[in-house]
C-alpha positions as CSV (number, residue, x, y, z in Angstrom):
1,M,127.4,139.2,106.1
2,V,130.8,137.8,106.5
3,N,133.8,140.1,106.6
4,F,135.7,138.7,103.5
5,E,139.0,140.2,104.5
6,K,139.1,138.2,107.7
7,L,138.0,135.1,105.8
8,Y,140.8,135.5,103.2
9,Y,143.3,136.1,106.0
10,K,142.2,133.1,107.9
11,I,142.5,130.9,104.8
12,A,146.0,132.4,104.1
13,L,147.1,131.4,107.5
14,Q,145.8,127.9,107.0
15,V,147.9,127.6,103.8
16,I,151.0,128.8,105.6
17,K,150.4,126.4,108.4
18,R,149.8,123.5,106.1
19,C,153.2,124.2,104.4
20,H,154.8,124.7,107.8
21,G,155.7,128.3,106.7
22,A,158.1,126.8,104.1
23,I,157.2,129.0,101.2
24,K,159.9,130.8,99.2
25,I,159.0,134.1,97.8
26,T,160.9,137.0,96.1
27,K,161.1,140.4,97.6
28,H,158.5,141.6,95.0
29,G,156.0,139.0,96.3
30,K,156.2,136.2,93.7
31,I,155.8,132.7,95.1
32,L,158.6,130.6,93.9
33,E,158.5,127.3,95.7
34,V,156.5,125.5,98.4
35,Y,157.7,122.7,100.7
36,D,155.5,119.6,100.4
37,P,155.6,117.8,103.8
38,K,154.1,114.7,102.4
39,R,156.8,114.1,99.8
40,H,159.6,116.0,101.6
41,I,160.5,118.0,98.5
42,W,160.4,121.6,97.3
43,S,157.9,122.0,94.4
44,K,157.4,125.0,92.1
45,G,153.8,124.2,91.0
46,L,152.4,123.1,94.3
47,A,151.7,126.5,95.8
48,G,148.7,127.1,93.5
49,L,147.3,123.7,94.1
50,I,147.5,124.1,97.9
51,I,145.9,127.5,97.7
52,K,143.2,126.2,95.4
53,E,142.4,123.2,97.6
54,E,142.2,125.3,100.8
55,C,139.9,127.8,99.1
56,K,137.6,125.1,97.8
57,N,137.4,123.7,101.3
58,A,136.2,127.1,102.5
59,N,133.7,127.3,99.6
60,L,135.3,130.2,97.9
61,R,134.9,131.0,94.3
62,E,137.7,130.9,91.8
63,W,137.9,134.6,91.4
64,E,138.6,134.9,95.2
65,F,141.7,132.7,95.1
66,A,143.8,135.7,94.1
67,S,142.8,137.6,97.2
68,V,143.9,134.7,99.4
69,R,147.2,134.6,97.5
70,T,147.7,138.3,98.2
71,Y,147.2,137.8,101.9
72,I,149.7,134.9,101.9
73,I,152.3,137.1,100.3
74,K,151.6,140.0,102.7
75,E,151.9,137.7,105.7
76,L,155.2,136.1,104.6
77,L,156.7,139.5,103.7
78,S,155.8,140.9,107.1
79,K,157.4,137.9,108.8
80,S,160.6,138.3,106.8
81,D,160.9,142.0,107.7
82,S,160.7,141.2,111.4
């Protein structure tokens, strides 16, 4: 049995790495914008698409996407506090 928390965390780190860490969030943990390195623009709707794509690549189900999103927010908030 796979430890799902580790899997979600690993995928969250992949999403952050893919965006080069350029994800704007609020202090309350809402994702505002993501930098798209292919188009060199900040996009508001792209965060969900990137998370969805990385989760599908890892064969996760749709109801698991929210868990990955939570780990992304936790990781970014912990980096901003440091």
